[in-house]
C-alpha positions as CSV (number, residue, x, y, z in Angstrom):
1,M,10.0,14.7,5.7
2,S,7.7,17.5,4.9
3,S,4.3,17.8,6.5
4,S,2.7,19.2,3.3
5,P,0.0,17.1,1.8
6,V,0.7,14.7,-1.0
7,P,-0.1,16.3,-4.4
8,M,-3.3,15.0,-6.1
9,G,-1.3,13.4,-8.9
10,G,0.5,11.4,-6.2
11,I,4.1,10.2,-6.0
12,F,5.5,6.7,-6.4
13,V,7.9,5.4,-3.7
14,A,9.7,2.1,-4.2
15,V,11.1,0.4,-1.1
16,T,13.6,-2.1,-2.2
17,G,16.2,-4.4,-0.5
18,P,17.2,-7.9,0.0
19,S,15.1,-10.5,1.8
20,G,14.9,-9.8,5.5
21,S,16.2,-6.2,5.3
22,G,13.0,-4.7,6.9
23,K,11.1,-3.4,3.8
24,T,7.7,-4.4,5.3
25,S,8.6,-2.8,8.7
26,V,9.6,0.4,6.9
27,C,6.3,0.4,4.9
28,K,4.2,-0.3,8.1
29,A,5.9,2.6,9.8
30,L,5.3,4.9,6.9
31,L,1.6,3.9,6.6
32,A,1.1,4.4,10.4
33,G,2.6,7.9,10.1
34,F,1.0,8.9,6.8
35,P,-2.5,7.5,6.5
36,Q,-2.9,9.0,3.1
37,L,-0.3,6.6,1.7
38,R,-1.4,3.3,0.1
39,F,0.5,0.0,0.0
40,S,0.8,-2.1,-3.2
41,V,2.2,-5.6,-3.3
42,S,4.6,-6.1,-6.2
43,L,6.0,-9.3,-7.8
44,T,9.3,-11.1,-7.9
45,T,10.9,-13.0,-10.8
46,R,11.8,-16.0,-8.7
47,P,9.4,-19.0,-8.3
48,P,7.0,-18.7,-5.3
49,R,8.0,-20.5,-2.2
50,P,5.5,-23.2,-0.9
51,S,4.4,-21.0,2.1
52,E,3.8,-17.8,0.0
53,V,0.3,-16.6,-0.7
54,D,-0.3,-14.7,-4.0
55,G,-0.8,-11.0,-3.2
56,E,0.5,-11.1,0.4
57,P,3.9,-9.9,1.6
58,S,6.3,-12.7,2.4
59,S,8.6,-12.9,5.4
60,A,12.3,-13.9,5.6
61,S,11.4,-16.8,7.9
62,G,9.4,-18.4,5.1
63,S,6.1,-18.5,7.1
64,G,4.3,-16.4,4.5
65,A,3.1,-13.9,7.0
66,A,4.7,-10.5,7.4
67,T,5.9,-9.7,10.9
């Protein structure tokens, strides 16, 4: 990765993968290493699970809290 600053226009990075593949862990590591980055919760096309909270990342264990 380059150490140059992010351009003012910004860049969009999508982290995708199946449930439980570590997407949240990757995002947390990126945010820790690059404080200028911002995190945005997206949506899914499947119905919400009972333990999920709108606007919060979900976990593979179904607890509704990201680990």
